[in-house]
KELO-677841 format. One line per field, with one value per residue (C-alpha): x, y, z; residue in three letters; residue number from 1. Coordinates in nm, 2 decimals, padded with zeros to 4 digits, m for minus. Example, Ala and Ser with C-alpha at 12.3 -4.5 7.8 and 13.67 -1.06 7.14 Angstrom:
BEGIN
X	(01.23:01.37) $
Y	(m00.45:m00.11) $
Z	(00.78:00.71) $
res	(ALA:SER) $
n	(1:2) $
This chain:
BEGIN
X	(01.94:01.88:02.20:02.20:02.57:02.88:03.24:03.50:03.87:04.08:04.41:04.37:03.99:03.90:04.25:04.49:04.78:04.99:05.00:05.08:05.38:05.49:05.48:05.69:05.94:05.97:06.03:06.28:06.47:06.48:06.70:06.96:06.92:07.00:07.30:07.46:07.31:07.16:06.82:06.54:06.35:06.63:06.69:06.33:06.35:06.66:06.52:06.20:06.40:06.63:06.33:06.15:06.45:06.54:06.17:06.13:06.45:06.34:06.19:05.88:05.80:05.54:05.36:05.36:05.23:04.95:04.85:04.90:05.18:05.38:05.75:05.68:05.46:05.77:05.96:05.73:05.52:05.61:05.45:05.39:05.16:05.28:05.12:05.21:05.53:05.50:05.77:06.01:05.92:05.98:06.33:06.40:06.25:06.52:06.79:06.56:06.50:06.86:06.97:06.70:06.80:07.18:07.17:06.96:07.22:07.50:07.32:07.36:07.73:07.68:07.85:07.71:07.55:07.49:07.29:07.11:06.99:06.88:06.67:06.53:06.42:06.28:06.05:05.81:05.76:05.69:05.45:05.25:05.24:05.10:04.75:04.55:04.18:04.01:03.80:03.47:03.53:03.33:03.06:02.99:03.01:02.77:02.52:02.56:02.57:02.24:02.11:02.35:02.56:02.92:03.23:03.59:03.79:04.16:04.48:04.78:04.92:04.66:04.88:04.97:04.62:04.49:04.77:04.64:04.29:04.41:04.57:04.24:04.00:03.69:03.68:03.63:03.29:03.13:03.18:02.99:03.28:03.65:03.83:04.21:04.38:04.66:04.40:04.21:04.51:04.46:04.42:04.23:04.17:04.13:03.75:03.76:03.81:03.52:03.30:03.40:03.31:02.97:02.90:02.97:02.72:02.45:02.33:02.35:02.64:02.40:02.30:02.67:02.88:03.26:03.42:03.80:04.08:04.28:04.17:04.39:04.28:03.94:03.78:03.93:03.84:03.48:03.43:03.56:03.32:03.02:02.99:02.92:03.22:03.28:03.63:03.72:03.96:04.07:04.38:04.18:04.40:04.30:04.13:04.33:04.19:03.98:03.64:03.45:03.07:03.09:03.37:03.37:03.62:03.51:03.32:03.03:02.97:02.88:02.54:02.38:02.48:02.31:02.00:01.96:01.65:01.68) $
Y	(02.29:02.18:02.02:01.84:01.79:01.73:01.81:01.60:01.66:01.34:01.35:01.34:01.36:01.03:00.88:00.89:01.02:01.14:00.79:00.64:00.88:00.81:00.44:00.48:00.69:00.45:00.15:00.33:00.48:00.14:00.02:00.29:00.21:m00.15:m00.07:00.22:00.18:00.53:00.64:00.59:00.86:01.11:01.02:01.09:01.43:01.51:01.40:01.59:01.90:01.86:01.77:02.09:02.31:02.16:02.16:02.53:02.62:02.48:02.70:02.47:02.56:02.83:02.59:02.31:02.54:02.66:02.31:02.18:01.92:01.89:01.80:01.44:01.37:01.48:01.19:00.93:01.09:01.03:01.34:01.19:01.47:01.66:02.00:02.30:02.26:01.88:01.79:02.02:01.86:01.51:01.62:01.75:01.47:01.20:01.45:01.59:01.24:01.14:01.47:01.47:01.12:01.17:01.50:01.35:01.08:01.33:01.53:01.22:01.18:00.92:01.01:00.74:00.88:00.52:00.43:00.76:00.64:00.31:00.49:00.72:00.42:00.24:00.52:00.52:00.15:00.16:00.44:00.25:m00.05:00.17:00.29:00.39:00.49:00.63:00.37:00.56:00.66:00.38:00.37:00.74:00.72:00.43:00.64:00.94:00.77:00.79:01.06:01.33:01.41:01.35:01.52:01.46:01.78:01.72:01.92:01.76:01.59:01.40:01.10:01.09:01.15:00.87:00.65:00.70:00.61:00.31:00.16:00.22:00.14:00.13:00.51:00.63:00.46:00.66:00.99:01.14:01.36:01.38:01.71:01.73:02.07:01.96:01.89:02.21:02.44:02.60:02.45:02.51:02.77:02.95:03.00:02.91:02.54:02.54:02.71:02.45:02.17:02.33:02.37:02.00:01.91:02.13:02.27:02.61:02.67:02.73:02.36:02.24:02.15:02.13:01.88:01.89:01.89:02.19:02.53:02.71:02.53:02.34:02.58:02.91:02.83:02.72:03.03:03.26:03.09:03.11:02.74:02.61:02.44:02.15:02.14:01.79:01.86:01.51:01.64:01.90:02.19:02.55:02.74:03.03:03.32:03.09:03.01:02.71:02.69:02.37:02.19:01.81:01.56:01.25:01.19:01.04:01.39:01.50:01.32:01.54:01.85:01.72:01.63:01.98:02.17:02.54) $
Z	(02.27:01.91:01.80:01.47:01.41:01.62:01.52:01.69:01.72:01.68:01.88:02.25:02.21:02.06:02.01:02.31:02.11:02.40:02.54:02.20:02.17:02.52:02.46:02.15:02.33:02.61:02.38:02.17:02.46:02.63:02.34:02.44:02.81:02.74:02.52:02.71:03.07:03.05:03.18:02.92:03.09:03.07:02.70:02.62:02.79:02.59:02.26:02.31:02.39:02.08:01.85:01.95:01.90:01.56:01.44:01.52:01.32:00.99:00.71:00.72:01.08:01.00:00.77:01.02:01.29:01.07:00.97:01.32:01.29:01.61:01.65:01.76:01.46:01.26:01.42:01.26:00.98:00.62:00.46:00.12:00.00:m00.31:m00.23:m00.02:00.19:00.23:m00.03:00.15:00.48:00.33:00.24:00.59:00.80:00.77:00.88:01.15:01.30:01.29:01.45:01.72:01.84:01.79:01.98:02.25:02.30:02.30:02.57:02.79:02.69:02.42:02.08:01.85:01.53:01.39:01.69:01.66:01.32:01.46:01.72:01.45:01.25:01.55:01.68:01.38:01.40:01.77:01.72:01.46:01.70:01.98:01.89:02.20:02.21:02.51:02.69:02.64:02.27:02.10:02.36:02.30:01.92:01.92:02.11:01.88:01.54:01.37:01.60:01.49:01.18:01.28:01.14:01.23:01.22:01.27:01.23:01.06:00.76:00.56:00.52:00.89:01.02:00.78:00.91:01.26:01.14:00.95:01.27:01.45:01.17:01.39:01.41:01.05:00.98:01.25:01.06:00.77:00.68:00.77:00.73:00.77:00.78:00.55:00.28:00.34:00.36:00.70:01.04:01.36:01.50:01.16:01.13:00.76:00.83:01.07:00.82:00.56:00.80:00.87:00.50:00.44:00.71:00.56:00.89:01.05:01.28:01.57:01.53:01.57:01.86:01.86:02.09:02.15:02.40:02.29:02.40:02.15:01.84:01.89:02.14:02.02:01.66:01.74:01.95:01.67:01.42:01.65:01.72:02.07:02.21:02.45:02.61:02.72:03.01:03.11:03.30:03.50:03.39:03.47:03.19:03.05:02.84:02.62:02.76:02.62:02.62:02.82:03.00:03.06:03.19:03.02:02.69:02.88:03.02:02.66:02.67:02.95:02.75:02.44:02.64:02.78:02.68:02.59) $
res	(UNK:UNK:UNK:UNK:UNK:UNK:UNK:UNK:UNK:UNK:UNK:UNK:UNK:UNK:UNK:UNK:UNK:UNK:UNK:UNK:UNK:UNK:UNK:UNK:UNK:UNK:UNK:UNK:UNK:UNK:UNK:UNK:UNK:UNK:UNK:UNK:UNK:UNK:UNK:UNK:UNK:UNK:UNK:UNK:UNK:UNK:UNK:UNK:UNK:UNK:UNK:UNK:UNK:UNK:UNK:UNK:UNK:UNK:UNK:UNK:UNK:UNK:UNK:UNK:UNK:UNK:UNK:UNK:UNK:UNK:UNK:UNK:UNK:UNK:UNK:UNK:UNK:UNK:UNK:UNK:UNK:UNK:UNK:UNK:UNK:UNK:UNK:UNK:UNK:UNK:UNK:UNK:UNK:UNK:UNK:UNK:UNK:UNK:UNK:UNK:UNK:UNK:UNK:UNK:UNK:UNK:UNK:UNK:UNK:UNK:UNK:UNK:UNK:UNK:UNK:UNK:UNK:UNK:UNK:UNK:UNK:UNK:UNK:UNK:UNK:UNK:UNK:UNK:UNK:UNK:UNK:UNK:UNK:UNK:UNK:UNK:UNK:UNK:UNK:UNK:UNK:UNK:UNK:UNK:UNK:UNK:UNK:UNK:UNK:UNK:UNK:UNK:UNK:UNK:UNK:UNK:UNK:UNK:UNK:UNK:UNK:UNK:UNK:UNK:UNK:UNK:UNK:UNK:UNK:UNK:UNK:UNK:UNK:UNK:UNK:UNK:UNK:UNK:UNK:UNK:UNK:UNK:UNK:UNK:UNK:UNK:UNK:UNK:UNK:UNK:UNK:UNK:UNK:UNK:UNK:UNK:UNK:UNK:UNK:UNK:UNK:UNK:UNK:UNK:UNK:UNK:UNK:UNK:UNK:UNK:UNK:UNK:UNK:UNK:UNK:UNK:UNK:UNK:UNK:UNK:UNK:UNK:UNK:UNK:UNK:UNK:UNK:UNK:UNK:UNK:UNK:UNK:UNK:UNK:UNK:UNK:UNK:UNK:UNK:UNK:UNK:UNK:UNK:UNK:UNK:UNK:UNK:UNK:UNK:UNK:UNK:UNK:UNK:UNK:UNK:UNK:UNK:UNK:UNK:UNK:UNK:UNK) $
n	(1:2:3:4:5:6:7:8:9:10:11:12:13:14:15:16:17:18:19:20:21:22:23:24:25:26:27:28:29:30:31:32:33:34:35:36:37:38:39:40:41:42:43:44:45:46:47:48:49:50:51:52:53:54:55:56:57:58:59:60:61:62:63:64:65:66:67:68:69:70:71:72:73:74:75:76:77:78:79:80:81:82:83:84:85:86:87:88:89:90:91:92:93:94:95:96:97:98:99:100:101:102:103:104:105:106:107:108:109:110:111:112:113:114:115:116:117:118:119:120:121:122:123:124:125:126:127:128:129:130:131:132:133:134:135:136:137:138:139:140:141:142:143:144:145:146:147:148:149:150:151:152:153:154:155:156:157:158:159:160:161:162:163:164:165:166:167:168:169:170:171:172:173:174:175:176:177:178:179:180:181:182:183:184:185:186:187:188:189:190:191:192:193:194:195:196:197:198:199:200:201:202:203:204:205:206:207:208:209:210:211:212:213:214:215:216:217:218:219:220:221:222:223:224:225:226:227:228:229:230:231:232:233:234:235:236:237:238:239:240:241:242:243:244:245:246:247:248:249:250:251:252:253:254:255:256:257:258:259:260:261:262) $
């Protein structure tokens, strides 16, 4: 195939965001485990449940869903942007964090709002201290850089996604362009953000490949736009109704696809 440009998702494609969040939860919940002799694992489950419920109840939920900001990013993002619904999110976030952690504690029989605030303040710091990148990320980017135009296409808050990139500063220099949904105004899978990305690259969409871990955003959006898609399925989950052009389990598997001849 003649591929000139590759669009990469960021979270859980290049960055191991799930592990970073899990590490931050573990370290934060250990503070409560040591103080109250409760299970850190059970507290994490409770806080995740409370966070999801709270997050979905805010007026900003439709916006965060469209842009692609999940509840756990709300537990550490600052949302300093001044456009769209970001200022409203910024007002809500301190209350959201406190309630998520306080209600999580309460679910385990601990009624201590002050300690809930302490945990709410600790989580963002632990998350910033826990950047994880997949082992093969830089090896693959090294082999692609210079041979293909590379664009990073990520959903989320510009400030938060740039924070992730700032604590893993090696990633950004590989990319000719970085497109963040919160800047653009719509997130994956909306075809318009993919079309915008392709226009920046100056190639035809038939010459592009989208690589991502999320069937419902990365792959669905690429498919709707007419871009070949590569689903990185590290956890070997079963495909649902969304069918990628290719499926891989490690970024190294991308190279044979690129070397295929039509």
